[in-house]
C-alpha positions, 0 to 999 in steps of 0.5 A, a space after each residue: 500500499 502506498 500513501 500520497 498527499 493531495 493538494 488543490 489549494 483553495 484560498 480564502 479572501 484573507 489568505 495570500 497565495 504565497 503563504 498557501 504555496 509555502 505551507 504546501 512545500 513545507 508539508 511536502 518536505 515533511 511528507 518526504 521525511 515521514 515516508 509518504 510516497 507521492 505528492 499529488 497536485 491538482 490543476 485548476 483555473 480561474 477560481 481562487 476560492 476553489 484553488 490557486 494552483 493553475 501550474 502544478 508542474 511549477 510547484 512540483 519543480 520547487 518541491 523536487 528541489 527540496 525533497 529527496 525521494 517523494 514522487 511528484 504527480 499531478 491529480 490531475 493535469 487537464 490534458 485537453 487544455 494543453 498542447 501535448 508536445 509542450 506538455 511532454 516537454 515539461 513533464 520530461 523536464 520535471 522527470 529529469 530534474 527530479 531524477 525519475 520521480 514524476 508521475 503523469 496523472 491526467 484527465 479531462 476535467 469537467 468545469 465549464 469555466 476552465 474550458 471557456 477560459 481557454 476557448 476550447 469546446 468542452 464537448 471536444 474534451 474526450 477526443 482531445 484527451 485521447 489524442 493528447 495522451 497518445 501524442 504525449 506517449 509518442 513524444 516520449 518514446 519516438 526519436 523523431 515525432 510525426 502525428 496527424 490527428 483531428 486536433 494536433 498535427 506534428 511533423 518531424 520534431 525531436 522532443 527533448 529531453 526524454 524522460 529520466 524514467 524509461 520508457 516513460 513516467 507512470 500514467 494515471 487517469 482520473 475516472 469520475 464519470 461512468 464512461 471514463 472507467 471502461 476507457 481507462 481499462 481499454 487503455 490499460 492505464 492506472 486509475 485515479 478515483 475520487 468517491 467524493 465526486 463519483 460516489 462510493 457506489 459509482 466507484 464500485 461499479 466503475 472499478 468493476 467495469 475498469 477491471 472487466 475492460 482490462 481483462 477483455 483487452 489483454 491487460 494484466 490486472 496486477 500491472 495497474 494500480 488503483 488510487 483512491 482519494 480520501 479526506 483525512 484528519 487524524 488526531 488523538 483528541 477527537 473533540 479538540 481544537 484541531 478536529 473542530 478546525 478541520 471540520 470548519 475547513 471542510 465545511 467551508 470547502 463543501 460550500 465552495 464545491 456546492 457553488 461550483 458543481 461540475 457536470 459530473 457532480 450535478 448529474 448525480 444530485 449529490 449530498 454535499 453536507 458535512 455529515 454525509 461527506 465526513 461519514 462516506 468519504 473521509 477518515 477522521 478521528 483517532 488512528 484506530 478509526 482512520 485505520 478502520 475506515 481505510 481498511 473498509 475502503 481498501 476492501 470495498 474498492 480494491 485500492 492499492 494506493 490512498 491519496 490523502 487530503 490532509 489540508 481539505 478546505 485550506 483553512 487548517 493551520 499549517 502546524 495542525 496539518 503537520 501534526 496530523 501527517 506525523 500521527 498518520 505516518 507514525 500510527 496508521 501507515 505501519 498498519 498497511 506496510 
């Protein structure tokens, strides 16, 4: 079992983006020292209350220079909003400067504002994603790249540097809609699942279809990994200020999420109340309670990795996040290793 930390970086009116970035880097440094495996950085545009992290590769590069073993991943890179050749170059550069610690976590995204901001039709998202991913992989593995697609055309270019990892960095694809799970299975790639978005029942159904398509298309199930995003806060004082602070921060985030429902979430009439979310999608409380919740999710979804969102909502003080991460590493992680 691998454990990562996840960041989206919501920023309140009384917070400074510079401080949000500094806290994130300090938490990544702590994660590196504590034995976490990966830092996952989300890409979000044009909505500061939701996130001030439009360029995760820049933040990832900073983290790479201040850590030694922590893998640096996107969760997710919004493939349709980038030219694939440029994306291949930038990811390969991150892989080189981190000496093989980069992971491409990618997906289509579903926020209409992001597509509109880049002048891209959201209905083209799936086709652009598939073309883009194919082109990125070809760029990483071809000495001379030529590609003729519907959206992207490249002729006779040499994409350098090549990734440090050969043949290329691992690829994970986010699956938060019913039609995406089978697509990822057909492609034979690792999968990212956020039950908060797709629901636990949707995740179970989707992962069953994912595994079916893996087998149908000749991909060995043990060659891919299932990564599940979980909201996490661990404390020995369940009624203390840290827990109350986490609850306040999560409630704030849920109010933002309610006001920014994507096409994926709105189609399911999701219950985004604190009571429902904290019970269904979060591991909150003592180390024992967190272990029990993660064990349940591991069995239910067949998870190989957990992407832990300690700083949900972005309002919890940096030291409280550090304390929760440290307790998690000391008393939760050893149970799964």
